C-alpha positions in Angstrom: 0.2 0.2 -0.2 1.4 3.3 -0.8 1.2 6.2 1.5 -1.1 8.8 0.4 0.9 11.6 2.2 4.3 11.0 0.4 4.1 12.2 -3.4 6.4 13.8 -5.7 6.1 17.7 -6.2 8.1 20.4 -6.5 8.5 23.4 -4.2 9.3 27.0 -4.9 10.1 29.6 -2.3 10.6 33.5 -3.4 12.4 35.6 -1.1 12.4 38.9 -2.7 16.3 40.0 -2.7 17.1 43.6 -1.7 14.2 44.2 0.5 16.0 45.8 3.3 17.9 48.2 1.1 14.3 48.8 -1.0 13.0 49.8 2.5 15.7 51.9 3.3 15.9 53.8 -0.2 12.2 54.5 -0.5 10.5 54.0 3.0 8.3 51.1 4.5 4.7 52.1 2.8 6.4 52.5 -0.9 8.6 49.5 -0.6 5.7 47.4 0.8 3.6 48.2 -2.1 6.3 47.4 -4.7 6.8 43.7 -2.6 3.2 43.1 -2.5 2.8 43.6 -6.2 5.7 41.6 -7.3 4.4 38.8 -4.5 0.7 39.0 -6.1 1.7 38.9 -9.7 3.9 36.0 -8.4 1.1 34.4 -6.5 -1.5 34.8 -9.7 1.0 33.1 -11.9 1.6 30.0 -9.9 -1.9 29.9 -9.4 -2.0 30.0 -12.9 0.3 27.2 -13.5 -1.2 25.1 -11.0 0.2 25.6 -7.6 -2.0 23.7 -5.1 -0.7 25.7 -1.7 0.5 29.1 -1.7 1.5 31.3 1.3 3.1 34.6 1.6 4.3 36.3 4.5 6.3 39.3 4.2 8.8 39.2 1.3 8.6 35.5 1.0 6.4 33.1 -0.7 5.8 29.7 -0.9 4.0 27.5 -3.6 3.8 23.7 -4.5 3.3 22.0 -7.6 2.2 18.6 -8.1 1.5 18.2 -11.8 4.4 18.6 -13.7 5.5 19.9 -10.5 9.5 21.0 -12.2 8.4 22.8 -15.4 5.6 24.6 -13.4 7.9 25.8 -10.8 10.6 26.7 -12.9 8.0 28.8 -15.2 6.6 30.6 -12.2 10.3 31.7 -10.7 11.5 32.7 -14.3 8.1 34.6 -14.9 8.7 36.2 -11.4 12.4 37.1 -12.3 11.2 39.0 -15.3 8.1 41.0 -13.4 10.9 42.1 -11.1 12.9 43.6 -13.9 10.3 45.7 -15.2 
């Protein structure tokens, strides 16, 4: 019998690099808005690619992918990286 809790999946963890410096440079409120915009975009993209669990806290986001897990997690990471450069 297979353990129903054990399964193949990929975990994507996004941590916004430079958020402390951003907060120093533009202030807490403006930095918070920019970080939330980035995380909201990453969350929407993760959901569109089939993430089954998403949690965001501060400047971090966690998403779990079960189907086509590696490809989906990689796509979201790439798209999030592209979004931050806009």
